[in-house]
N, C-alpha and C positions, 0 to 999 in steps of 0.2 A: 621615677618609674619609667618603664619601657614605653608607655603611651606618651608621656611627656617628651621623651627622647625622639619618638617617631614623629610627633607633631612638630617639634623643633627642627627636625631634619627636613620635613616637608616645607616648612617656612623658609629655611635656608635655601633649599632648591628653588623655590619660587622666586626668592629675592635674586638669586644668581641668574635665573632665566630672564627676569625683568631687566636686570643690569646689562644683559647681553643683547637686548633688543636695540635696534637703531632708534635715534630720537624721532618723535612723532613728526616733526617738521621735515626730516629727511624722507620719511615714508610718504608724506603728502607731496613733496616735490617730485619724488620718483614716480608716484602714481600719476601726477599731472603730465610728466614727460612721456610716460608710456601711453597715456590717453591720446596725446597729440600725435605720437608716432603711429598709433593704431588708426587714427583718423586719416593721416597722410597715406598709410598703406591702403586703406579702403578707397581713397580717391584714386590712387595709382592703379589699383586693381579694376576699378570701374572704367577707367580710361583704357586699360589694356583689353577689357572685355568688349568695349565699344569698338576698338580697333579690330579685334578679331572678328566681330560681327560684320564689320565693313569688308574685311578681307574675304570672309566666307561668302558674302553676297557677291563680291567681285568674281570670285572663283566660280560660283554657280553661273553667273552671267557668261563668263568665258567658256564654260563647259557647254552651256546651251548654244552659244554661238558656234562652237566647234561641231556640235551635233547637226547643225543645219547644213 
């Protein structure tokens, strides 16, 4: 019947989709790598923000000195 054919088609499509997914271990490895990269990026951004704060404070000090 048409319903059986439609169900079989859905099953085949699901099987094809599952077969096209990367292995679970690869996904876990990639997730771990991305997590480490995001932590490194956060650390670098925090360092850059601290450096900018220092430079801004230095510029304010120089400006105040120049105003005197």
